[in-house]
C-alpha positions as CSV (number, residue, x, y, z in Angstrom):
1,M,0.0,0.0,0.0
2,E,1.3,3.4,-0.9
3,V,2.4,5.6,2.0
4,I,1.6,9.3,1.8
5,H,3.9,11.5,3.8
6,V,2.4,14.9,4.8
7,T,4.6,17.6,6.1
8,A,4.0,21.3,7.0
9,E,5.3,22.2,3.5
10,S,3.1,19.8,1.5
11,S,-0.6,20.1,0.8
12,P,-2.9,18.2,3.2
13,T,-4.8,15.3,1.8
14,V,-8.6,15.1,1.7
15,A,-8.4,12.8,4.7
16,D,-6.4,15.4,6.6
17,A,-9.0,18.0,5.6
18,I,-11.9,15.9,6.9
19,I,-10.3,15.2,10.3
20,R,-9.2,18.9,10.7
21,R,-12.7,20.1,9.7
22,L,-14.3,17.9,12.3
23,R,-12.0,19.3,14.9
24,E,-13.0,22.8,13.8
25,H,-16.6,21.8,14.3
26,G,-15.8,20.9,17.9
27,V,-15.3,17.2,17.6
28,R,-12.9,15.9,20.3
29,H,-13.7,12.2,20.3
30,V,-14.3,9.6,17.5
31,F,-15.1,5.9,17.9
32,G,-14.0,3.4,15.3
33,Y,-12.6,0.2,14.1
34,P,-9.9,0.4,11.3
35,G,-10.1,-1.1,7.9
36,G,-8.4,-0.8,4.5
37,Q,-10.5,1.9,2.8
38,I,-10.3,4.2,5.9
39,T,-6.6,3.9,6.5
40,P,-6.0,7.4,5.2
41,L,-8.4,8.7,7.8
42,Y,-6.5,6.9,10.5
43,D,-3.3,8.3,9.3
44,A,-4.8,11.8,9.4
45,L,-6.0,11.2,13.0
46,Y,-2.5,10.3,13.9
47,R,-1.2,13.5,12.4
48,T,-3.9,15.7,14.0
49,Q,-3.9,16.9,17.6
50,G,-7.0,17.5,19.6
51,I,-9.1,14.5,18.6
52,R,-9.0,11.3,20.6
53,H,-9.8,8.0,18.9
54,I,-11.5,5.3,21.0
55,L,-10.9,1.9,19.5
56,A,-13.9,-0.5,19.4
57,R,-13.7,-4.3,18.9
58,H,-16.5,-4.2,16.3
59,E,-18.2,-1.6,14.1
60,Q,-21.5,-2.1,15.9
61,A,-19.8,-1.2,19.2
62,A,-18.3,1.9,17.6
63,G,-21.8,3.0,16.4
64,F,-23.3,2.5,19.8
65,M,-20.4,4.3,21.5
66,A,-21.1,7.3,19.2
67,D,-24.8,7.0,20.0
68,G,-24.2,6.9,23.7
69,Y,-21.8,9.9,23.5
70,A,-24.4,11.9,21.7
71,R,-27.2,11.0,24.2
72,A,-25.0,12.0,27.2
73,T,-23.5,15.2,25.8
74,G,-26.1,16.5,23.3
75,N,-23.3,16.8,20.7
76,P,-23.0,14.7,17.5
77,G,-21.2,11.4,18.1
78,V,-18.7,10.5,15.3
79,C,-17.8,6.9,14.4
80,L,-15.5,5.3,11.7
81,A,-16.2,2.1,9.9
82,V,-14.7,0.5,6.7
83,C,-17.0,0.5,3.7
84,G,-19.4,-2.3,3.0
85,P,-19.4,-4.9,5.8
86,G,-18.1,-2.4,8.3
87,V,-20.9,0.1,7.7
88,L,-23.5,-2.7,7.6
89,N,-22.2,-4.0,10.9
90,A,-23.1,-0.6,12.2
91,A,-26.6,-0.7,10.8
92,T,-28.2,-1.5,14.1
93,P,-26.8,1.4,16.0
94,L,-27.6,3.7,13.1
95,A,-31.2,2.5,13.0
96,T,-31.4,3.0,16.8
97,S,-30.1,6.6,16.4
98,F,-32.6,7.2,13.6
99,T,-35.6,6.0,15.6
100,D,-34.6,7.9,18.7
101,S,-33.5,11.0,16.9
102,I,-29.9,10.9,18.1
103,P,-27.2,12.9,16.1
104,V,-24.5,10.6,14.9
105,L,-22.0,11.0,12.0
106,M,-20.9,7.7,10.4
107,L,-17.7,8.4,8.5
108,S,-16.6,5.7,6.0
109,G,-14.3,5.1,3.1
110,Q,-15.3,3.6,-0.2
111,I,-13.7,1.7,-3.0
112,P,-12.0,3.8,-5.7
113,I,-14.3,5.8,-8.0
114,K,-13.6,3.6,-11.0
115,G,-15.0,0.6,-9.1
116,R,-18.2,2.3,-8.1
117,G,-21.2,0.0,-8.2
118,L,-21.9,-3.7,-7.5
119,R,-20.1,-6.6,-9.2
120,S,-17.0,-4.5,-9.9
121,G,-14.7,-7.0,-8.4
122,F,-13.2,-4.5,-5.9
123,Y,-12.7,-5.7,-2.3
124,H,-15.6,-4.5,-0.2
125,E,-17.7,-3.6,-3.2
126,N,-21.0,-2.2,-2.0
127,D,-23.8,0.3,-2.4
128,Q,-24.0,1.3,1.3
129,L,-25.6,4.7,0.7
130,S,-28.7,3.0,-0.8
131,A,-28.5,0.2,1.8
132,C,-28.6,2.8,4.7
133,S,-31.1,5.2,3.2
134,T,-34.0,4.0,5.3
135,F,-32.3,4.5,8.7
136,T,-30.1,7.6,8.1
137,K,-31.5,11.1,7.5
138,L,-28.9,12.0,4.9
139,Q,-26.3,10.1,2.8
140,V,-23.3,12.2,1.5
141,R,-20.5,11.2,-0.9
142,V,-17.4,13.3,-1.6
143,E,-16.3,12.6,-5.2
144,E,-13.7,15.3,-5.8
145,P,-11.3,17.0,-3.5
146,G,-12.7,20.5,-4.0
147,A,-16.0,19.5,-2.4
148,V,-14.6,18.1,0.8
149,F,-15.2,21.1,3.1
150,R,-18.7,21.8,1.8
151,E,-19.8,18.1,2.1
152,V,-18.3,17.6,5.5
153,D,-20.0,20.7,6.8
154,R,-23.3,19.6,5.2
155,A,-23.0,16.1,6.7
156,Y,-22.0,17.2,10.2
157,M,-24.5,20.0,10.5
158,A,-27.3,17.8,9.2
159,T,-27.0,15.5,12.3
160,M,-28.4,18.4,14.4
161,D,-30.6,20.2,11.8
162,R,-34.3,20.1,12.8
163,R,-35.0,16.6,14.0
164,P,-31.6,15.2,14.9
165,G,-30.5,11.9,13.5
166,P,-27.6,9.9,11.9
167,V,-25.8,10.8,8.7
168,L,-23.6,8.6,6.5
169,L,-20.6,10.3,4.9
170,E,-18.4,8.2,2.5
171,V,-15.3,9.1,0.6
172,P,-13.6,6.9,-2.0
173,L,-10.1,5.7,-1.1
174,D,-8.5,7.4,-4.1
175,V,-10.2,10.7,-3.2
176,L,-9.0,10.5,0.4
177,R,-5.4,10.3,-0.8
178,Q,-5.6,13.3,-3.1
179,P,-4.4,16.8,-2.1
180,V,-6.9,19.5,-1.2
181,P,-6.8,22.2,-3.9
182,A,-7.7,25.2,-1.8
183,P,-7.5,26.4,1.8
184,A,-10.4,25.7,4.1
185,P,-13.1,28.3,4.2
186,P,-14.5,29.5,7.5
187,V,-16.8,27.0,9.3
188,P,-20.4,28.0,8.7
189,L,-22.5,28.9,11.7
190,A,-25.0,26.2,12.6
191,N,-28.6,27.2,12.5
192,T,-30.6,24.3,13.8
193,L,-33.3,26.4,15.6
194,M,-36.8,26.2,14.2
195,P,-38.4,29.3,15.6
196,S,-42.1,29.4,16.5
197,R,-44.6,31.7,14.9
198,P,-46.1,34.4,17.2
199,I,-49.6,33.5,15.9
200,D,-49.2,29.9,16.9
201,I,-47.9,30.8,20.4
202,T,-50.8,33.2,21.0
203,A,-53.3,30.4,20.1
204,L,-51.4,28.0,22.3
205,A,-51.3,30.3,25.3
206,E,-55.1,31.0,25.0
207,L,-55.8,27.2,24.8
208,V,-53.6,26.0,27.7
209,G,-54.6,29.0,29.8
210,S,-58.3,28.0,29.5
211,W,-57.6,24.5,31.0
212,C,-58.5,23.9,34.7
213,K,-56.8,20.5,34.9
214,P,-53.8,20.5,32.5
215,L,-51.2,17.9,31.9
216,L,-47.8,18.3,30.3
217,L,-46.0,15.4,28.5
218,A,-42.3,15.6,27.8
219,G,-40.7,13.6,25.0
220,G,-37.1,13.3,23.8
221,G,-37.2,16.8,22.4
222,V,-37.2,18.2,25.9
223,V,-34.1,16.3,27.1
224,S,-31.7,19.2,27.3
225,P,-30.9,21.4,30.2
226,Y,-32.5,24.6,28.7
227,A,-35.6,22.9,27.3
228,S,-36.1,20.9,30.5
229,Q,-35.9,24.0,32.7
230,L,-38.5,25.8,30.5
231,F,-40.8,22.8,30.5
232,V,-40.8,22.7,34.3
233,Q,-41.4,26.5,34.5
234,V,-44.5,26.2,32.2
235,A,-45.8,23.3,34.4
236,E,-45.4,25.5,37.5
237,R,-47.2,28.4,35.9
238,L,-50.1,26.2,34.9
239,G,-50.1,24.0,38.0
240,A,-49.9,21.1,35.6
241,A,-48.9,17.5,36.4
242,M,-45.8,16.5,34.4
243,F,-45.4,13.2,32.6
244,H,-42.7,12.0,30.3
245,T,-42.4,9.4,27.5
246,L,-39.7,6.7,27.4
247,S,-37.4,9.0,25.4
248,G,-38.3,11.9,27.7
249,K,-37.0,10.2,30.9
250,S,-34.6,12.7,32.5
251,A,-36.4,15.7,31.0
252,V,-38.3,16.2,34.3
253,P,-36.5,16.0,37.7
254,G,-37.9,12.9,39.4
255,D,-38.3,14.5,42.8
256,H,-40.2,17.6,41.5
257,P,-43.6,17.8,43.3
258,L,-45.4,18.0,39.9
259,A,-43.6,15.1,38.4
260,R,-45.7,12.0,37.8
261,G,-43.3,9.8,35.7
262,L,-44.5,7.7,32.8
263,P,-48.2,7.6,31.7
264,W,-48.2,4.0,33.1
265,H,-46.6,2.6,36.3
266,Q,-46.3,-1.0,35.0
267,A,-46.3,-2.6,31.6
268,T,-47.3,-5.9,30.0
269,S,-44.9,-7.8,27.8
270,D,-46.7,-6.9,24.6
271,L,-48.1,-3.5,25.7
272,T,-51.7,-4.8,25.6
273,S,-54.3,-4.8,28.4
274,M,-52.6,-1.7,29.9
275,G,-55.7,-0.1,31.2
276,P,-55.1,-0.8,35.0
277,F,-51.6,0.7,34.8
278,F,-52.4,4.1,33.4
279,S,-52.4,7.2,35.7
280,P,-56.0,8.2,36.4
281,L,-55.0,11.8,35.8
282,F,-55.3,11.2,32.0
283,S,-59.0,10.6,32.5
284,E,-59.5,13.6,34.8
285,A,-57.6,16.2,32.9
286,D,-59.3,18.6,30.5
287,G,-56.2,19.3,28.4
288,M,-52.7,18.2,27.6
289,L,-49.6,19.9,26.1
290,A,-47.2,17.4,24.5
291,V,-43.7,18.7,23.8
292,G,-41.2,16.9,21.5
293,C,-42.9,13.5,21.7
294,R,-44.1,11.0,19.1
295,F,-46.9,9.2,21.1
296,T,-45.2,5.9,20.4
297,Q,-46.7,2.4,21.1
298,A,-44.6,1.9,24.2
299,S,-45.3,5.3,25.8
300,T,-49.1,5.1,25.2
301,G,-49.7,1.4,25.8
302,S,-50.5,0.7,22.2
303,W,-52.3,4.0,21.9
304,T,-54.9,3.1,24.6
305,V,-53.9,5.7,27.2
306,P,-57.0,7.9,27.8
307,Q,-56.7,11.3,26.0
308,P,-57.9,14.5,27.6
309,P,-60.6,16.4,25.6
310,A,-58.1,18.9,24.2
311,L,-54.5,18.3,23.0
312,A,-51.9,20.8,22.0
313,Q,-48.5,19.7,20.6
314,I,-45.1,21.3,20.0
315,D,-42.7,19.5,17.7
316,I,-39.8,20.3,15.5
317,D,-41.0,17.7,13.0
318,E,-44.2,18.9,11.4
319,A,-45.2,15.4,10.4
320,E,-45.6,14.5,14.1
321,L,-48.3,17.1,14.8
322,G,-51.5,15.2,14.9
323,R,-50.0,12.0,13.6
324,H,-51.7,9.8,16.3
325,Y,-54.2,12.1,18.0
326,P,-56.0,15.2,16.7
327,V,-54.7,18.5,18.0
328,K,-56.5,21.7,18.8
329,V,-53.2,23.7,18.4
330,G,-50.0,22.4,16.8
331,V,-46.8,24.4,16.9
332,H,-44.1,23.5,14.5
333,A,-41.0,24.7,16.3
334,D,-38.0,23.9,18.4
335,A,-39.2,22.9,21.9
336,A,-37.1,25.4,23.8
337,D,-38.0,28.3,21.6
338,A,-41.7,27.5,21.7
339,L,-41.7,27.0,25.5
340,R,-39.8,30.3,26.0
341,A,-42.3,32.1,23.9
342,L,-45.2,30.4,25.7
343,L,-43.8,31.5,29.1
344,A,-43.8,35.1,27.9
345,K,-47.5,34.9,27.1
346,L,-48.6,33.2,30.3
347,P,-49.5,35.1,33.5
348,G,-46.5,35.5,35.8
349,S,-48.1,34.0,38.9
350,R,-48.2,30.3,39.5
351,R,-51.5,28.4,39.8
352,Q,-52.1,25.9,42.5
353,P,-51.6,22.3,41.3
354,W,-54.9,20.6,40.7
355,A,-53.6,17.0,40.9
356,P,-53.5,15.4,44.3
357,P,-50.1,14.4,45.7
358,V,-48.7,11.1,44.6
359,T,-50.2,8.2,46.6
360,P,-47.7,5.6,47.7
361,R,-48.2,2.2,46.2
362,A,-46.3,-1.1,46.1
363,P,-43.3,-0.6,43.9
364,W,-42.7,-2.6,40.7
365,R,-39.6,-4.8,41.4
366,L,-37.9,-7.9,40.2
367,P,-39.0,-10.8,42.4
368,G,-37.0,-11.2,45.5
369,I,-34.6,-8.3,45.1
370,D,-34.7,-4.5,45.3
371,L,-31.8,-3.3,43.1
372,L,-33.3,0.1,42.4
373,G,-33.5,1.4,46.0
374,T,-29.9,0.5,46.6
375,M,-28.7,2.0,43.4
376,R,-30.5,5.2,43.9
377,R,-29.1,5.6,47.4
378,L,-25.5,4.9,46.3
379,L,-25.3,6.9,43.1
380,P,-24.9,10.6,42.9
381,R,-27.8,12.7,41.4
382,D,-26.0,13.3,38.2
383,A,-24.9,9.6,37.6
384,I,-25.5,8.5,34.0
385,I,-27.5,5.2,33.7
386,A,-27.2,3.1,30.5
387,A,-30.2,0.8,30.5
388,D,-30.5,-1.9,27.9
389,I,-33.6,-3.8,26.8
390,T,-34.2,-6.0,29.9
391,R,-37.0,-6.4,32.4
392,L,-35.0,-4.4,34.9
393,S,-34.6,-1.5,32.5
394,Y,-38.3,-1.4,31.9
395,I,-38.9,-1.3,35.6
396,M,-36.3,1.5,35.8
397,L,-38.1,3.5,33.2
398,S,-41.1,3.6,35.6
399,E,-39.6,3.4,39.0
400,F,-36.0,4.7,39.0
401,P,-35.9,8.5,39.6
402,V,-33.3,10.6,37.7
403,Y,-32.8,14.3,38.2
404,E,-30.7,15.7,35.5
405,P,-31.2,15.8,31.7
406,R,-29.1,13.2,29.7
407,T,-28.6,10.9,32.7
408,F,-30.7,8.0,31.5
409,L,-29.6,6.4,28.2
410,H,-32.1,3.9,26.8
411,P,-32.9,2.8,23.2
412,A,-36.5,3.8,23.7
413,E,-38.0,3.3,20.3
414,G,-35.6,1.0,18.5
415,G,-35.6,-1.5,21.4
416,V,-32.1,-2.8,20.7
417,P,-30.9,-5.3,23.3
418,E,-27.2,-4.9,22.4
419,S,-26.9,-1.1,23.0
420,N,-26.0,-1.0,26.7
421,G,-22.3,-1.8,26.5
422,G,-21.6,0.6,23.6
423,D,-23.8,3.4,25.1
424,S,-22.0,3.2,28.4
425,D,-18.6,3.2,26.8
426,G,-19.6,6.2,24.8
């Protein structure tokens, strides 16, 4: 294999430009497993200070590491995998990131341009962009050196644009080795905020202000320190009980007096016959504001949770507004922006909570052992829990209190049983 020596006097290669550009975007950690078509990227990592590479034993683990890093930090997780079998090994974590709206950048090589397409005879021949199109939000290919900065910027920023999600970026091996023809332009400013429309916020404020018994439901779109804080402030203004979805766990402090946890306190194995486990507040409320949530099967008990007479919804993905339940007011906007604007419209005084205090009940536990009580007593408030798809994890979703955003990592919608080790490593 040809060795490319890069010195301060020579032009950087496309591989160097990619790694340096990621550093300029703030990337400080990448997770990966080496392979032939990404060797130039590993050479560039070796030459570049400021980015730490964490070696995985398998591309699936690297993908889950990046996913866990993104869940815990709120920043895009970056992983490396060789083209073809390596990227397909990472399909499961990419699909998990896609269903849970987690920002991940999968960076891969590709066979040389002249071998593009299947049946070319090149080692690792593949059409991975097409193969991954259903579980990545964008697929990007750099085909000539002059496009490297534009395409890296586009791929990286797309992971956080509007609804977050995974992006696949591939660069053919021969392109990775070519020199970059021009200096790097300035890094573009990210603009991922979807602002709310004043007319929508006015309608929302009028609706939620008319409710006497309101509920608030937090989804994954509220799991950030700023959005979480605003969500709690809205609940306090309205005197509303706060619930969260599976993805929204950690959006609401578990010991807040208005916090009520999941819509259900126990679940059946197939999410049917859930009626006895739903909170009675859903039948008693006269309105609910859902923020950044998808009303998935798991969170709603197969869509059988009682719905209050009026529903308002805030979501950055317009397709989610009214997808499962009709809405009186739908606000297409970033959760934090809409909540901030809503607070400005609501009266400054706090209402008295309408829901009675939580009634103690027998906890849901594994037979014969109480792990949750011991864990909560021993762990600090900001400890990060990585919970896989196990019976204990389902119990933790309902019974284990967490207090800070991004401290409970769980593949809520994809339901992937292998995610725990990679998420915790990330």
